[in-house]
C-alpha positions as CSV (number, residue, x, y, z in Angstrom):
1,M,7.3,-11.2,-8.0
2,K,6.2,-7.1,-7.9
3,I,3.6,-5.6,-6.0
4,N,0.9,-3.8,-8.1
5,P,1.3,0.2,-7.3
6,E,-2.3,0.3,-6.9
7,Y,-2.1,-1.9,-3.9
8,A,0.4,0.6,-2.0
9,L,0.2,0.9,1.9
10,P,-2.0,3.3,3.3
11,Q,-0.4,6.6,4.2
12,N,-2.0,6.9,7.7
13,N,-0.2,3.1,8.4
14,N,3.3,4.4,8.1
15,I,4.7,4.5,12.1
16,K,4.8,8.0,13.2
17,P,4.7,8.7,16.9
18,S,1.2,10.1,18.1
19,T,1.0,13.4,20.6
20,S,-1.8,11.9,21.8
21,N,-1.9,11.1,25.9
22,N,-4.0,8.3,27.4
23,E,-4.8,10.5,30.1
24,E,-6.8,12.8,28.0
25,T,-10.9,13.5,28.2
26,N,-12.7,13.0,24.7
27,V,-11.5,15.7,22.0
28,S,-13.7,18.7,21.0
29,V,-17.0,18.1,18.8
30,F,-15.8,18.5,15.1
31,N,-17.3,20.6,12.8
32,D,-16.9,23.5,10.3
33,K,-15.1,25.7,12.1
34,N,-13.7,28.1,9.7
35,G,-17.5,28.6,7.9
36,N,-16.9,27.9,4.3
37,G,-19.1,25.0,4.3
38,V,-16.3,21.5,3.5
39,V,-13.5,20.1,5.2
40,D,-10.0,21.5,5.2
41,K,-7.2,22.5,7.6
42,D,-8.8,24.9,9.1
43,D,-11.2,23.6,10.6
44,F,-9.5,21.9,13.0
45,G,-6.4,22.7,15.7
46,N,-2.8,21.5,15.1
47,E,-3.0,18.6,17.5
48,E,-6.7,17.8,16.3
49,F,-5.2,17.7,12.5
50,E,-2.6,15.9,13.3
51,K,-4.5,13.0,15.0
52,L,-7.0,13.0,11.6
53,E,-3.7,12.9,9.6
54,N,-2.3,9.9,11.0
55,N,-5.7,7.7,11.4
56,G,-6.7,9.1,8.0
57,L,-10.0,10.0,8.5
58,Y,-9.1,13.9,7.3
59,R,-7.4,12.3,3.7
60,L,-11.2,10.2,3.2
61,F,-12.9,13.8,3.7
62,D,-10.7,16.2,2.6
63,G,-12.9,19.0,0.8
64,E,-15.9,17.3,1.2
65,K,-19.3,19.1,2.6
66,W,-19.7,19.7,6.3
67,T,-23.1,17.8,7.3
68,D,-24.6,17.4,10.2
69,N,-24.1,13.5,9.8
70,L,-20.4,13.8,9.3
71,K,-20.1,16.3,11.7
72,K,-21.7,13.6,13.9
73,I,-19.2,10.6,12.1
74,F,-16.0,12.9,13.0
75,T,-16.8,13.8,16.5
76,S,-17.6,10.0,17.3
77,I,-14.4,8.2,15.5
78,M,-12.6,11.2,17.4
79,N,-14.0,10.0,20.6
80,G,-14.0,6.5,20.5
81,G,-17.3,5.5,19.2
82,N,-20.6,5.5,20.9
83,P,-22.5,2.4,21.4
84,K,-25.8,4.0,21.7
85,E,-25.2,5.7,18.1
86,D,-27.7,4.3,15.6
87,I,-26.0,4.0,11.9
88,I,-25.4,6.6,10.4
89,T,-25.3,7.1,6.6
90,E,-24.0,10.2,4.1
91,Q,-23.7,10.5,0.6
92,Y,-21.5,12.2,-1.6
93,P,-20.9,12.9,-5.6
94,G,-17.9,10.8,-6.3
95,T,-15.5,10.7,-9.5
96,M,-16.5,10.9,-12.8
97,G,-20.1,10.9,-12.3
98,T,-20.4,8.1,-9.6
99,E,-21.5,8.6,-6.1
100,K,-19.4,8.3,-2.5
101,H,-21.7,6.4,-0.1
102,V,-20.8,6.6,3.9
103,L,-22.1,4.6,6.3
104,Y,-20.6,4.5,9.9
105,D,-21.6,2.3,13.1
106,G,-20.8,4.0,16.3
107,K,-21.3,1.0,18.3
108,T,-18.1,-1.0,16.8
109,N,-16.3,2.8,15.3
110,T,-16.1,1.1,12.1
111,L,-16.4,3.1,9.1
112,K,-17.6,2.2,5.7
113,I,-17.0,3.7,2.7
114,A,-18.4,2.7,-1.4
115,G,-18.7,4.0,-4.7
116,K,-21.6,3.5,-6.8
117,N,-22.5,3.9,-10.3
118,P,-25.7,6.0,-10.4
119,N,-26.5,4.3,-14.2
120,T,-26.3,0.7,-13.3
121,K,-27.0,1.3,-9.5
122,E,-24.3,-1.3,-8.6
123,Y,-21.7,-0.7,-6.2
124,F,-18.5,-1.1,-7.6
125,S,-15.7,-0.3,-4.9
126,Y,-15.7,-0.6,-1.2
127,Q,-13.0,-0.1,1.9
128,E,-13.5,-0.2,6.0
129,E,-11.6,1.8,8.4
130,K,-11.7,0.6,12.2
131,Y,-10.8,2.9,15.0
132,N,-10.2,2.3,18.5
133,N,-11.5,4.2,22.0
134,A,-8.6,7.4,21.3
135,G,-10.0,7.8,17.8
136,Q,-6.5,5.4,16.3
137,N,-6.8,3.6,13.0
138,I,-6.5,0.0,14.1
139,E,-7.6,-1.6,11.0
140,Q,-8.1,-1.0,7.4
141,K,-9.0,-3.1,4.5
142,R,-10.2,-2.4,0.9
143,L,-11.5,-4.8,-1.5
144,L,-9.9,-5.1,-4.9
145,T,-12.0,-4.8,-8.4
146,S,-9.4,-6.6,-10.2
147,P,-9.6,-10.1,-11.3
148,K,-8.1,-13.2,-9.2
149,Y,-7.9,-16.7,-9.0
150,Q,-9.7,-19.5,-6.5
151,K,-7.8,-22.1,-5.4
152,D,-9.1,-24.7,-8.1
153,G,-8.1,-22.0,-10.8
154,H,-11.2,-20.8,-11.4
155,K,-10.6,-16.7,-12.4
156,Y,-13.3,-14.2,-10.7
157,S,-14.0,-10.5,-11.1
158,F,-15.3,-8.4,-8.4
159,M,-15.9,-6.2,-11.3
160,G,-19.7,-5.7,-11.4
161,K,-22.2,-8.0,-9.7
162,N,-19.9,-9.7,-7.4
163,T,-18.5,-6.6,-5.8
164,D,-22.0,-4.8,-5.8
165,I,-23.4,-8.3,-4.2
166,Y,-20.4,-8.1,-1.2
167,V,-21.0,-4.4,-0.7
168,R,-25.1,-4.6,0.0
169,T,-24.0,-7.6,2.5
170,Q,-22.2,-5.0,4.4
171,G,-24.8,-2.6,4.8
172,F,-25.7,-0.5,1.6
173,E,-28.9,-0.9,0.7
174,N,-29.7,-4.9,1.0
175,N,-33.4,-4.8,0.3
176,N,-33.1,-6.3,-3.2
177,L,-30.3,-9.1,-2.4
178,S,-31.0,-12.7,-2.9
179,T,-29.9,-14.9,0.0
180,E,-28.4,-17.3,-2.3
181,D,-25.9,-14.6,-4.1
182,A,-24.9,-13.6,-0.1
183,N,-23.7,-17.0,0.5
184,F,-21.8,-17.7,-2.6
185,V,-20.0,-14.4,-2.6
186,N,-19.3,-14.3,1.0
187,K,-17.6,-18.3,0.5
188,L,-15.8,-16.7,-2.0
189,I,-14.5,-13.9,0.0
190,E,-14.0,-16.0,3.1
191,D,-12.3,-18.8,0.6
192,N,-9.7,-15.7,-0.7
193,K,-9.8,-12.9,2.0
194,E,-6.3,-12.9,2.2
195,F,-6.2,-12.3,-2.1
196,F,-9.0,-10.0,-2.3
197,F,-8.1,-7.2,0.3
198,V,-5.3,-5.3,0.8
199,K,-5.3,-4.9,4.6
200,S,-3.2,-3.4,7.2
201,S,-3.8,-3.3,11.3
202,N,-1.9,-1.2,13.6
203,K,-0.8,-1.7,17.6
204,Y,0.0,1.2,19.8
205,D,1.7,1.6,23.2
206,K,0.1,2.9,26.4
207,N,1.0,6.2,25.2
208,G,-0.6,6.1,22.1
209,N,2.4,5.3,19.9
210,N,2.4,3.2,16.9
211,T,4.2,0.1,17.8
212,E,3.9,-2.1,14.8
213,T,2.3,-2.4,11.7
214,I,1.2,-5.6,9.9
215,A,0.0,-4.8,6.1
216,N,-1.2,-7.8,3.6
217,F,-1.0,-6.9,-0.2
218,P,-1.8,-9.4,-2.9
219,L,0.4,-9.9,-5.6
220,D,-0.7,-9.8,-9.1
221,E,-3.0,-12.5,-10.8
222,L,-1.1,-16.1,-9.7
223,E,1.7,-14.4,-7.8
224,G,0.3,-15.1,-4.4
225,R,0.6,-12.3,-1.5
226,E,3.2,-10.3,0.6
227,E,3.0,-9.0,4.2
228,V,5.2,-6.5,5.3
229,I,5.4,-5.9,9.5
230,I,6.9,-2.7,10.0
231,K,8.3,-2.2,13.4
232,N,9.9,0.9,15.1
233,D,13.3,-0.8,14.5
234,E,12.9,-3.2,11.4
235,T,10.6,-4.2,8.3
236,I,10.2,-8.0,7.8
237,T,8.9,-9.0,4.1
238,I,7.2,-12.7,3.9
239,K,6.1,-14.0,0.8
240,Y,3.3,-17.1,0.2
241,D,2.7,-17.9,-3.1
242,R,-1.3,-18.8,-4.2
243,D,-1.5,-21.6,-1.6
244,N,-0.2,-19.6,1.3
245,N,2.3,-21.6,1.4
246,F,5.7,-19.9,3.0
247,I,7.9,-18.6,0.7
248,S,10.5,-16.3,1.7
249,K,11.6,-13.6,4.2
250,T,13.4,-10.3,3.8
251,K,14.8,-9.0,7.1
252,S,15.7,-5.4,6.8
253,L,18.8,-4.3,8.6
254,K,19.8,-1.1,7.8
255,D,17.6,2.0,6.5
256,I,19.3,5.3,5.7
257,D,17.9,8.2,4.0
258,K,19.3,11.6,3.8
259,Y,18.4,14.5,2.2
260,N,21.1,17.0,1.8
261,D,20.4,21.4,1.3
262,D,21.5,21.2,-2.0
263,G,18.1,19.4,-3.2
264,T,21.1,15.9,-3.7
265,S,20.0,12.6,-1.9
266,H,21.5,9.5,-0.6
267,S,20.0,6.4,0.7
268,E,21.4,3.2,1.8
269,H,19.4,0.1,2.2
270,L,20.9,-3.2,3.9
271,S,18.5,-6.5,4.1
272,E,18.6,-10.6,4.0
273,T,16.3,-13.0,2.8
274,Y,15.5,-16.6,3.9
275,D,14.3,-19.8,2.6
276,K,11.1,-21.4,3.6
277,D,13.1,-23.5,5.8
278,N,14.6,-20.1,8.0
279,N,17.9,-20.2,5.9
280,L,20.1,-17.5,4.6
281,Q,20.2,-17.3,0.9
282,Y,21.8,-13.9,0.4
283,R,21.9,-10.5,1.3
284,T,21.3,-7.2,-0.5
285,T,22.8,-3.7,-0.1
286,I,21.1,-0.9,-2.6
287,I,22.5,2.3,-2.4
288,N,20.5,5.2,-4.6
289,D,22.2,8.7,-5.3
290,Y,20.7,11.5,-6.3
291,L,23.5,13.7,-6.9
292,G,21.2,16.7,-9.1
293,E,20.5,17.5,-12.7
294,T,22.4,18.1,-15.5
295,V,21.3,19.1,-19.3
296,K,21.1,17.0,-22.2
297,T,20.4,16.4,-26.1
298,D,18.1,13.5,-28.1
299,I,18.8,12.3,-31.2
300,N,17.0,15.2,-32.7
301,G,19.2,18.1,-30.9
302,N,16.8,18.8,-28.5
303,E,18.3,19.9,-25.1
304,Y,16.4,18.0,-22.1
305,D,16.8,18.3,-18.0
306,A,17.9,14.5,-17.1
307,A,18.9,13.3,-13.5
308,I,22.4,12.4,-12.1
309,I,22.1,8.8,-10.4
310,K,24.4,6.5,-9.3
311,N,22.7,3.2,-8.0
312,I,24.4,0.6,-7.1
313,A,23.1,-2.8,-5.8
314,T,25.1,-6.0,-4.5
315,R,23.7,-9.3,-3.5
316,E,26.1,-12.2,-2.1
317,Y,24.9,-15.3,-1.9
318,T,25.5,-17.8,0.4
319,N,27.2,-20.0,-1.9
320,G,30.2,-17.4,-2.5
321,N,28.1,-15.8,-5.6
322,V,28.2,-12.2,-6.0
323,Y,25.6,-9.8,-8.0
324,N,26.5,-6.3,-8.8
325,E,24.4,-4.1,-10.3
326,T,24.9,-0.7,-11.5
327,N,22.4,2.3,-13.0
328,D,23.7,5.8,-14.4
329,G,20.2,6.5,-15.0
330,E,20.3,5.6,-19.0
331,T,21.9,2.0,-18.6
332,I,22.1,-1.0,-16.4
333,K,25.0,-2.9,-16.0
334,V,25.2,-6.6,-14.4
335,E,28.1,-8.9,-13.6
336,L,27.5,-12.3,-11.7
337,K,31.1,-13.7,-10.0
338,D,31.8,-16.6,-8.4
339,K,33.4,-17.0,-5.0
340,N,36.7,-16.9,-6.9
341,G,36.3,-13.2,-8.9
342,N,35.5,-14.9,-11.7
343,I,33.3,-13.4,-14.1
344,L,29.8,-15.7,-14.7
345,E,28.0,-13.2,-16.4
346,K,28.2,-9.6,-17.8
347,Y,24.9,-7.4,-19.4
348,T,23.0,-4.6,-19.6
349,L,19.1,-4.9,-18.2
350,Q,17.2,-3.4,-20.5
351,Y,13.4,-3.2,-21.3
352,N,11.1,-5.1,-23.2
353,N,9.0,-4.0,-25.9
354,D,6.3,-4.5,-23.4
355,L,7.1,-1.8,-21.2
356,K,7.0,-4.1,-18.2
357,S,10.0,-7.1,-18.4
358,F,13.3,-6.8,-18.8
359,E,16.0,-9.0,-21.1
360,K,19.3,-9.2,-20.5
361,V,21.5,-7.8,-23.4
362,F,25.1,-9.5,-24.0
363,E,28.3,-8.3,-25.6
364,D,27.8,-10.5,-28.0
365,G,24.3,-9.1,-29.0
366,N,22.4,-11.9,-27.8
367,H,19.3,-11.7,-25.9
368,K,17.7,-13.3,-23.2
369,K,14.8,-12.4,-21.2
370,A,15.4,-11.9,-17.1
371,D,13.5,-13.6,-15.0
372,F,14.0,-10.8,-12.6
373,E,13.5,-6.9,-12.0
374,P,16.5,-4.4,-11.3
375,L,17.3,-3.7,-7.8
376,T,18.5,-0.5,-8.8
377,E,14.7,0.9,-10.6
């Protein structure tokens, strides 16, 4: 199973100590300090900018026009909300002729952003950010607009009408919303909320340091979802099937990333994977080395730059079998041995014609579809 790259963990959820202090009073008012009319780094002091990067607010409005409403939104969020603040709305040009609609609720310190097609008058995207009294991000969620499945096997698309209805139930122009439509979509969301949203939540200690992030990633089609728990000293990944049944748990034990002055790098990752009964299934070690660049020649005699890599993965199963995989950037070689060192399988892995899945290519020329992806890719 593979996480769709569209569902990457939001960057501001990375564990990163904050310089904030609980004893601080409210931060300063936020506005266009450098006078160029748009939100940019020069509008903030170093400490302010670090906080805005950590909570993701700067990323959401980088390059947007400063307005009176946006100044209120920034100031309110970074001061912990405003119980007396009415709903604040703002609108910006989106990408490819769309519109970016913003709604902020000071009472709950919640920011909502939706994309709208001005031609069809329909909303097509939605995300929500919640902040605490220190202006730190405590919860994020983003509605997925790719087709997903209900537990009964029926396929529902959240592109078009269903997305538009849901966004309107969240406070965006709901004057033409029928009760029947709203009830249907809200029920659909409630029954499938783990699979219709990318979500994350953050916990902080009394000094404002991020101590834990829990993120939920729906997987492609019927494959279920992954829950990733990130703490300062470990990362745990739990997989669930489409009916929310526990499948497996992987615990990272060692995570080393080293970047050298000469541009080369070395990473080493060790993890353990457990089944639904919490029995150890296997231990996995992955070593990735980037050794620089070289010049190679293609079949037409043209030279090109190529990375020099040496990636090795070893998976030790509890029955004694050992899976070894090596990747030199051109060929992925695999050997599976039993507990006595006898070779059970030996092959190379290569992409199928769809450039998504892989196949095993054996020394005798036979091909067989692989039901997994390389560990070293």
